[in-house]
N, C-alpha and C positions, 0 to 999 in steps of 0.2 A: 463676480469673482474674476480675477485676472487669469490670463492664459497660464501663467506660471503656477498659480494656485490650483487650477484645474488639472494641470499636468501632475502636480504633486499628489493630488487626491487619487488620480488614476494609478499612479505608481504604487501608492499604499494599498489600494484595492487589489492590484495585480500581484503584489508580493504576498498578500494574504491567501491567494489561491494556491500557492505552492507550499502551504503549511503542512506539517505532518499530522495525520489523523491517528489518534490512538486506536489500536486494533479492537479494543473493547467497544468503542463507538460503532465500528463497522459491524461487529457481531450482534450488538444490542439493537441496532436500527438498520437492518439490511435493506429494507425497502427504500430508505432515504438515499443510499449510496449506489443502488443497483445500476450497473452500466456506466458509472461515473469514474473518471480518472482520480485516483487517490495516491497519496504518498504515505508510506509507513517507514519506521526505523525500528531496528531491534537486533536481536541475536539470532543467527541461523541455528536452528535446533537439529533437524534431521535433513539430510540432503541425499538425493539419488539422481543419477544421470547416465545417459548413454546415447550414442549416435547423435551427439550435438544437442540433445534435449535435456531438460532438467526440471526437477521439482524439489522444493525445500520448504521448511516451515520457518516462519519468523515469529519470535516472541518478544513482546515488550512487557511492561509491568501490568498491562491491562488484559492481555490475552495472547493467543497464538493463532496464526492463520497460514494455510498453505499457499504457496506461490508456484505457479507453473511458468516455465520459461522455454524459449526457443534457443537458449544458450546453456552451456554447462553450468551446473549449480556452484555456488560458493562453498567453501569448506565449513563444516559444522563448527560452531563457536565464534565465527566471524561476526563483527558488527557491520550492519549493512543498512542502506536506505534503498527502498524499492518504490518505483512509481509504476502504476499499472491500472488496468480496468478491474473494478470490483464486480464479482458475479456471485450472487446468492444461488446456491444449488437447491436448497430447500430449508424450510423452517418448520419445526414441530414444537409447539408450545414455546418454551423459552430457549430452545436449542436451535442453532443455525449451523448449516454447513455452507461455507462460502470459500471462494478462492480469489486470488488476485492473478490476473494474466499480466506478467511482467512486460513493461515497455522499456524501462531503463533501470539501472542500479548504480549506486554510489557507495563510497565508504565514508562514514561520518568523520 
């Protein structure tokens, strides 16, 4: 394989790392994502904040997950992309409580 071919393969692999993970995948398989950096996109459902801290929920077509942030939360109803660390708090049967600790956000 040529250097150009190798570089192209690496670029394709790295671009796949930044893909958006459906929230349902996170909630259905929390052990797989535990402690990993993930990206999600969706609509902000509920948001609360104060003293420069925030928490909000993001919903996509597969589920809803809370996001905790060291920044003020976005407004409810906003479309948002969030990158952060996935943390499963607990799983009982088929129900999981998990959060994403926000590292960065974007508007799609």
